[in-house]
N, C-alpha and C positions, 0 to 999 in steps of 0.2 A: 162564128169563125169557121171558114172550111179546112179542109185538108191544106191545100193550097195555100192561105193564107196562114196557116201554120208553119210550114216549109219557109214560107217568104220569110217571116218574123223571125224565125230561128236564123235564116241566114244571116239577116241584116244584123243581129244579134252578135253573131259570132264574128262577123265580119267587124263591127262596131268594137267591140270587148277583147277579144282573142287577137283575130289575124294580124289587125291593125297594130298590134302592140308587140310582135314578135317578128323576127329576121330569120330565114332558114336558109340553106344551100339549095340554089335552082341547079339542075342537073345541066351539063354542059349541051352544048346544041347538037352535037354529033353522037352525044353518047358515051364518049372517049373521055377517061378520067385523067386528067391533068395532072400528072406526078408533083408537079412543081407549086401545088396548092394555089390556083389560080380558079375563082368562084365569085359567083355574083351570090350576093344574099337578097333574098325578095321575101314580102309578105306570103304568107299562104294564100291561095286562092281559097274562096268559098262560091261552091255550087250548090242548086238547088236540084235535088231530083237525080239528075246523073252529071257526068263529066261531059260536055257537049263536043260536037265535031270539032276540030281544029280551024275551021275557017268560022265558024260562030262561037268562038271562046274568046270571052273579052280581059283575059289576063294575057294570052299568046303561052301560057304554059299550065301543066297539068299537073305538075309536084313542084313544091309542097301546096298539099290542098287540104280541105275539107270538104266533105260532098253529105248534105244534108239529106235524107232519104225518108221516106213511109215504107215500113214494114208490111205492118195491118191495121187494122183499126177497126172497134166492136163499138156499137150503139144498142143500148138495152132501154131505152127511152128515160131511165133514170140518170145514167150517166153513161160519157161518150169519152172513149181514150183511144190513141193513135199510138202505136209502136214505133217509135223513131229510131232510125239507125246514122249514125254519123261513120264515114268511111273516112280514113286519117291516112295521108300519106306523106313521106317524106323523104328526101334523099342525102345520103352522106356516105361517102366511100371511106373516112376514116378521119384520123386527127392530123390538122395540120401544124407541123414542127415550127418551131422558132425559126428556122433555117430556111422556112417555106415549104418544104418538102411534104408530102404525106406522106403520114404513117398508114397504109392498108391495114384496115383490122374490123373485126366485125362490130364495134362500138358505136357504129351509127344509130341504131336502136334508143340511142339516149335522146336525140332530139325527139323520136316518136315520142316516147314516153313523158318528155316536158312538155310537149304541144298537148298531150292528152290529160295531164295533170293542171294545167292551163285552163283547160275548156272546162273539167269537172268543177274548178275551183269558181269559175265564172257563173256558170251553171248553179252553184252550190249557195253563191253570195246573190243570186237574183232567180230565184225560183219562179217568178211571174214574168212572162215575157208579152210584150206588148198590150199589158194591162188586161190580159184575156187568158194566157195560155198558161197552166200550173205545169210545171217539172214536176213530176212524180217520183219518188225514191224507189228503188234502187235504179242508180246508174250503174250500168256493168261495161266492163270494156275488156278485151282482149286483144293480144297480137295476132296475127295470122300464122297458120302453123306452119304454112310456108312463105320463106322471104325471097325476093330475088336482089339480092344485095348488087347494087349499093342503095336499094329502095327498101323503105320499111312502110309496113301498112297494119293499121289496127282498127278496129271497130269499138264504137261506143253506141249502149243503147240504153233508153228510157223511155217511159210512156208520160204524156202529157194528157190533161184532161182538157175538153172542150165542151159546151154547152150541147147537150142532144138534142136532134130534131124529134120534133113534136110526131107521134103517131097517130095516125086518125083514123077512129073506127066507126066513126058517124054513118060514114056510106055502107058500111055492113050490116049495119043493124038488123036489117031486113033478113038476114040470112042466118042469124043468131036465136 
């Protein structure tokens, strides 16, 4: 299994087991917060590698989202591990009151933490992805130090184990 296969497999897993089971606020089209509490709920988009350019985006929105990325890998002929990072983004300007008005507050981070918890729970319950990729503990996560209200972002990282590539030394035997 290659790095590309791992990223694709994790994206499919997250789409099926996390994103399809949660609805979060989508930012308004022109970025203006509607104080009357009018908003659209959508499933988080799941991207592989990076968020694509707008015209190549299959979801037509980039938030809420989960981006599956490869930070680095190591192959020492007996083990092969990839450091995976998930970039998680949500939007929430505040709490919608019973009268329909939005109370602009800094509590939108709760959607972010709920999504992070859902991802961790699914990875813990399904540590083998695509019958080939093993999710290794620890799973680490943190909110970004700088938040751009009403957008909320976090990172989650973990390693996955894949089969190492064979290291062929036969062609160098004459030099040893």
